[in-house]
C-alpha positions, 0 to 999 in steps of 0.5 A, a space after each residue: 049720977 056720981 059714977 058717971 059724973 067721975 067717969 065723964 070728968 076724969 076722962 076729960 081731964 085725962 083726954 085734955 092732958 094727953 092732948 096737951 102732952 103730945 102737942 108739947 112733945 111736938 113742939 120740943 121735936 121741932 124747936 131749937 135752943 137759943 141764948 137770950 138775956 133778960 131785958 126787963 121785968 114786967 108786973 103781971 096779975 094772975 089768981 091762985 086755985 082758991 080764986 085770989 088775985 095775986 101779982 108777980 114779975 115776968 121777965 122781958 126776954 130778948 133773943 136773936 134769930 138771924 138778922 132779926 131781934 125778938 122780945 117776949 114776956 115769958 109765962 113764968 115768975 121771974 122770982 122763982 126762976 131766979 131772974 133778974 134783968 142782965 141774966 142769961 135765959 135760953 129759949 125755945 124757938 121753932 126756926 120756921 116760926 121764931 115768933 114762938 118762944 117759951 123759956 127752957 127753964 119753964 119746960 119742967 114746970 109745964 111737963 109736971 103741970 100735964 102729968 098732974 092733969 093726966 094723973 088726976 083724970 086717971 085717978 078720977 076714972 078709976 074712982 068713977 069705975 069703982 063707984 059703978 062697980 059698987 052700984 052694979 050698974 050694967 052696961 045697958 043702964 050706964 048707956 041709957 038716953 038720960 045718962 048719955 044726955 047727961 054726960 053730953 051736957 057735962 062735955 059741953 059745959 066743959 067746953 064752955 068753961 075751958 074755950 081754949 080747948 077748941 083752938 088747942 084741939 084744932 091748931 098748934 099749943 103755942 102761938 106767936 108771943 114775940 115781937 120784932 125789935 129790929 132787923 139788920 139789912 145783912 148778916 155779914 156772912 154770920 151764921 145764926 149761932 156766931 150771931 147769937 153768941 155775939 150778941 149774948 
């Protein structure tokens, strides 16, 4: 069952990584950059790959769109990006949904993670294909009812382990993460660019 396991797990990582990649590129095509400023640092908890917990400081970033001021907690380690209170931090937003916000400086990290996921899935699938060739399994043996049931059980297990997959496949990769801080009654004829430049 080793080769089948490698193939299924590899295909799963490859499919998931490619899905995230496509949706992230769609987000980049529809978004714009607006200037933001770090207003605060908050302590967040996370876990390493070995399961051990650790804390880090995440920046609270404020930005402006139209007559509205927004804030969100960025999903990055402020120390790694050298972000301190008062620093400028450009933000990706979509004009139609300005409450969906991502730091521009975190884009390279996100793309690297997706490349690693796609690459890992490809390598695992190659190893599975090699093991299959070494064992000399025929297509009929590979498509046996037992192997198909085993593969299906693995896929279902993956969906149980990573519940976010279903929402990723059926909706946008990023959801609203910013809160409205304040709204002006009038913009006094200024454009969004002039307002953003003035406020930052």
